[in-house]
N, C-alpha and C positions, 0 to 999 in steps of 0.2 A: 443386559448391560445396565447397571444402576446409574441413574441420573444424579449428577452432583446436586447437593442441596444448596440453598441460597447462602447458607453460612460457609460452606466449602468454597463457593465462588468468591465470596468476600475475602476469605483467607488466601485463596490462590491469587486474586488480583493484587492484594497487598504484597504477597511474597514475590510475585513476578515483577512488580515495580521495583522492589529492592534488588532483585536479580539483574535487572537491566542497568540500574545504577552501578552495581558492583562490577558488571562486565565492562561498562564504559571506563570506570576508574582503573580497572586492571589493564585496559588497553591504552591507558594514558590519555584518555579523552575526557572532556567536560561532560558530565552526565546530562546537562541541559541540551546537548546537541543530539540526543537520541530520544525519540518518542516511541512509547509503547502504544501500538494500535491493537485493540481488542477485536478480534475477528468474530463477529456476532452471529454468523450463519446458523440457522435453525434454533437460535435461542430466543425465547419470548421476552416480552417487555419486562417482567419481573426479574428475569435473570440478567438482562442487559442493565437494568437499573441497579441491581445489586453490585455489579462491577463498577458502575459509575459512582455509586455511593462510597465505594472503597477507594476512590481516587483516580479511576480511569478517566482520562480526558479526551480520548480519541477512539472512535469505533469505526469498523470497516464492514461493509455489507457486500456479499457476493452476488446476490440476485436482485433484479430490479423489482419484481413483485413483492419480495420480502421487505425491501427498502421502503417501498411505498406504504405497505401495511403498517410498518413500525413508525414511519413518520406520522401517519394519521393518528397513531396512538401516543405520540410524543415520547417514544421509547428512548430516544437519545438525549433527552433533556439533561443539560449539564455537561454535555460532551460535543465535540465536533464529529461530523460524520464524513467518511470517505467512501467511494465506490471502488472495490478492489477486485471484482470478478470480471469475467468476459462480458463485454458490452456489445450487443447487436445494434446496428444502425437504426432499426425500426423501434428500438426502445430508448434511444438516446434522449429523446425529448423529456422523458420522465426523470432523467438524472441531471441534466444540465441545470445549473442554478440551484440545485437542491443539496449538493455535496461540495465540500471544500476542495476536494481533489479527486480526479479520476485517475486510477493507477494503471489502467490497462488499454492504452491506445496503441494499436499495432498495425494500422493501415492508414494510408492517405485518405481513403474513402471515409473512414470513421472520423478522422480529424476534420475533414471538410464539413461533414454533417454537424459535428460539435461546434465548429466555428460559426456556421450559419445559425444554429439554434441560440448560441450565446449572443450573436449579433441581434437577433430578434428580441432578446431580453435586455439588450443594452448593457451586457456584463462582459467581463473577461473570465473565462473558465480556466482554472489551473488543471494541468494534466501531467502525467508521467508517460513515457514510452515504455512499453513492455518488451523486454529483451529475452529471447530464447537463448540464454547464454550457454546452455549445454547442447545446443543444436539437436534437440530431441524431436523426432517426428510426431510424437503424441501431444506436443504442447504448441500453443499458439505463441506468437511473439516474433519480433524482428531479429534478424542476425545482427551482429555488431556493425557490419558494413551498411546494412539497411537502416540501422539506427542513426548512423552518421548522416546518411542521405535525408532521412526524415527530419533530423534536427536542422539541416540546412534549408529544408522546405518550409518548416513551420513559421518562420517570420513572415511568410506571405499571408498567413491566417491571423489577422490582427486581433481577433476576439479570443484567441487562445494564448496561454502563457505556459511554456514548457518549464516545469520546475525540476525535472530530473528523470530518473530511470527506475524501473521495477523489474525484478526477476524472481523466478522460482527455479533454483538450480536442480540438477538431477538428485533423486533419492540415492543416498549412499549408506553403506553399512558401517563404515568406520568414522568415528568422530574426527573432525578436522579435514576430511576428504573434500569438503565443499569450499574450503578457503580459497582455492585457486580460482573458482568461479566468482566468488565474491570479490577477489582482487581484480579480476578482469573487468567486473562491473565498475569498480571504483576508477580504474584506469580509463575506461570508456567515458565515464562521466567527466573526468578531468579533461580528456581530449576535446569533448564537445564544448565544455565551458571555456576552453582556451580560444575557441573561435569567436567569442564575443558577439553572438547573433542577437538581434533585437528580439525581445519577448522571450528570452531564454536565460534563466537564472541558475539552473543546475544546483540547487541547494538541497534537493531531496534524493535520497537513495534508499528505496523501499526494498529491503531484502532481509531474509532471515525469518524463520518461523519457530514454533515451539521447540523443535529438536535441534536447531542449529543457530539460534539467534546470537549466542556468545561469539561464535566465529564470524558471523556477519558484522557484529559491532566492532570486532577486532580489525575488520577490513574496511570499515568506513560507513556502515549502514547508519542512516539517520531516522529511519522508521523500521521497526520490527513488528511483524504481524503475528500475534499470539492468539490462538483459539483454544486448542485442547489443554494447554497449560493453565488456562483460566477456567474454562467451562467444562473440562473433561472431554473424553472421547465422544465423537458424534455417533449417535445411534444409527 
């Protein structure tokens, strides 16, 4: 597999920014309400910086060790960084306070650890709840019912702020087949927002990746996570 050149990454980053804007306009939405997150997993500093130089202003990392290594090298200079991968409780200390948003909170136990760590730093950590919207046994995440319960519980944790939801729906063969899952996510976010809980704003809906971001935007995504569309297939 041939690795993308820096020039190709630059071209892809610009093209995908345009594609996200176009998808938002086509959906009748203000493009400013949708953020493109470059999923930087397995991409080195040069490749990340090439994307940022091309206008990317939000990066997402999947692995704690990789996040720490890249932070030490100032890889994300010029962009905000989010943590988008599975987070183990014993590694949470390395993430809290270092990222703008944690996308993958899926248990009370992890939420309680994040709350304690944020309190020790005297900060409020923004989080999303990860929803297993397709009820897939192979994926982590909360059921919609568990998500509602977690949202009701989180106001007890004063050092966390729930900003919204994240999901990775099932892989489908036909374009458009995931729209029903994206629509369910949007409805779930609206239902939680209507509860008016303290420390819950519900202004972020992280869903849609390189193969289905157009449908996700059509159904209300505010953050789309693009990796291969910018950096090429992972080796």
